[in-house]
C-alpha positions as CSV (number, residue, x, y, z in Angstrom):
1,M,0.0,0.0,0.0
2,D,1.3,3.4,-0.9
3,C,1.0,6.5,1.1
4,P,-1.4,9.1,-0.3
5,D,0.5,11.9,-2.1
6,W,-1.1,14.6,-0.1
7,L,0.0,13.0,3.1
8,G,3.6,12.5,2.1
9,E,4.0,16.2,1.1
10,R,2.5,17.4,4.4
11,V,4.6,15.0,6.6
12,E,7.8,16.2,4.9
13,A,6.8,19.8,5.4
14,L,5.9,19.2,9.1
15,A,9.1,17.3,9.8
16,G,11.4,19.4,7.8
17,R,13.1,16.4,6.4
18,K,12.7,13.9,3.5
19,V,10.7,10.6,4.1
20,A,12.8,7.6,3.2
21,S,10.3,4.9,4.0
22,W,6.6,4.3,4.8
23,R,5.1,1.4,6.7
24,H,1.3,1.2,6.9
25,V,-0.1,0.5,10.3
26,E,-3.0,-1.9,10.3
27,G,-5.5,-1.9,13.0
28,G,-5.0,-0.7,16.5
29,G,-7.2,2.4,16.1
30,F,-10.7,3.4,16.6
31,T,-11.1,5.6,13.6
32,P,-10.7,5.2,9.8
33,S,-7.7,7.6,9.8
34,E,-4.5,6.9,7.9
35,R,-1.9,5.5,10.2
36,W,1.8,5.2,9.1
37,V,5.3,4.9,10.6
38,V,7.7,7.0,8.5
39,G,11.4,6.6,8.4
40,F,13.3,9.8,7.6
41,D,16.5,10.2,5.6
42,D,18.4,11.1,8.8
43,G,17.4,7.8,10.5
44,R,14.7,9.1,12.7
45,S,11.1,7.9,12.6
46,A,7.7,9.1,13.5
47,F,4.1,7.9,13.7
48,V,1.7,9.7,11.4
49,K,-2.0,9.9,11.8
50,G,-4.0,11.7,9.1
51,G,-7.3,12.3,7.5
52,T,-8.8,9.6,5.2
53,E,-9.7,9.7,1.6
54,V,-13.2,8.4,2.6
55,T,-15.0,11.7,2.2
56,D,-18.2,10.9,4.1
57,V,-16.2,10.4,7.4
58,N,-13.3,12.9,6.8
59,A,-14.9,15.8,8.7
60,D,-15.4,13.5,11.7
61,V,-11.8,12.1,11.5
62,A,-10.4,15.7,11.3
63,G,-12.4,16.7,14.4
64,W,-11.1,13.7,16.3
65,L,-7.6,14.5,15.3
66,R,-8.1,18.1,16.5
67,V,-9.1,16.7,19.9
68,E,-6.0,14.5,19.9
69,H,-3.8,17.4,19.0
70,L,-5.3,19.4,21.9
71,V,-4.5,16.6,24.3
72,Y,-0.9,16.1,23.0
73,S,-0.2,19.8,23.1
74,H,-1.3,20.2,26.7
75,V,-0.4,16.9,28.4
76,E,3.3,15.9,28.8
77,G,4.6,13.0,30.7
78,P,6.5,9.7,30.4
79,F,3.2,8.1,29.6
80,M,2.6,10.1,26.4
81,P,4.3,10.1,23.0
82,R,5.8,13.5,22.2
83,L,4.0,15.7,19.7
84,L,6.3,16.3,16.8
85,G,4.0,18.2,14.5
86,W,0.5,19.3,13.6
87,D,-1.2,20.5,10.4
88,D,-4.8,21.3,10.6
89,G,-4.9,21.4,6.8
90,G,-7.6,24.1,6.9
91,G,-10.1,21.5,6.2
92,H,-10.8,17.8,6.5
93,Q,-7.3,16.3,6.0
94,A,-5.6,17.1,9.3
95,V,-2.2,15.5,10.1
96,L,-0.8,14.6,13.5
97,L,2.9,13.7,13.8
98,L,3.9,11.8,16.9
99,E,6.9,10.1,18.5
100,D,7.2,6.6,17.0
101,L,6.6,4.0,19.7
102,S,6.9,1.0,17.5
103,W,9.8,-0.3,19.6
104,A,7.5,-0.7,22.7
105,D,6.2,-4.0,23.8
106,W,2.4,-3.9,23.1
107,Q,1.6,-7.4,24.4
108,A,-1.0,-7.6,27.1
109,T,0.9,-10.0,29.3
110,W,0.1,-9.0,32.9
111,T,3.1,-9.5,35.1
112,Q,3.5,-7.8,38.5
113,E,6.1,-5.5,37.0
114,R,3.6,-4.3,34.3
115,I,0.9,-3.9,36.9
116,D,3.2,-1.8,39.0
117,R,4.1,0.3,36.0
118,V,0.4,0.9,35.1
119,L,-0.3,1.9,38.7
120,A,2.7,4.3,38.7
121,T,1.5,5.8,35.4
122,L,-2.0,6.3,36.8
123,D,-0.5,8.0,39.9
124,A,1.5,10.3,37.5
125,I,-1.6,11.2,35.6
126,L,-3.6,12.0,38.7
127,A,-0.7,14.2,39.9
128,L,-1.3,16.5,37.0
129,P,-2.9,19.7,38.2
130,W,-6.0,19.4,36.0
131,A,-6.5,15.6,36.1
132,A,-8.2,15.2,39.5
133,K,-10.5,18.1,38.9
134,M,-11.5,16.7,35.5
135,L,-12.2,13.3,37.0
136,G,-14.2,14.9,39.9
137,L,-11.7,13.6,42.5
138,P,-10.1,15.5,45.4
139,P,-6.7,17.1,44.5
140,P,-3.7,14.9,45.3
141,E,-2.2,15.4,48.8
């Protein structure tokens, strides 16, 4: 599967470097957005999420990507991929460029170490100033 031309041009403009390779990401999402891992000519990589060519859902996908961008631009922590770039596209084909986490272990094997890491991550999220308020919880002590 080839990357849509419009997406390739926008990713290179956002990243400020040439794309050397594209790998389509199958599944794993809840929207019909384009999902790719790109390799750049300098050896770096990124995860790309973009609008779709399916015109009857494109406005919805662009809206969902805007919400994701809002979250990535306001929430930082070791539990979040870094936001590398954003292009609203002025229409329905928004593009979100994120840190590539392909190297991570995505298996759902629950060991005590993984459970402890999940609990530590939840504690880190709840320690954020806005998190407790948003969830209707008392502020952390």
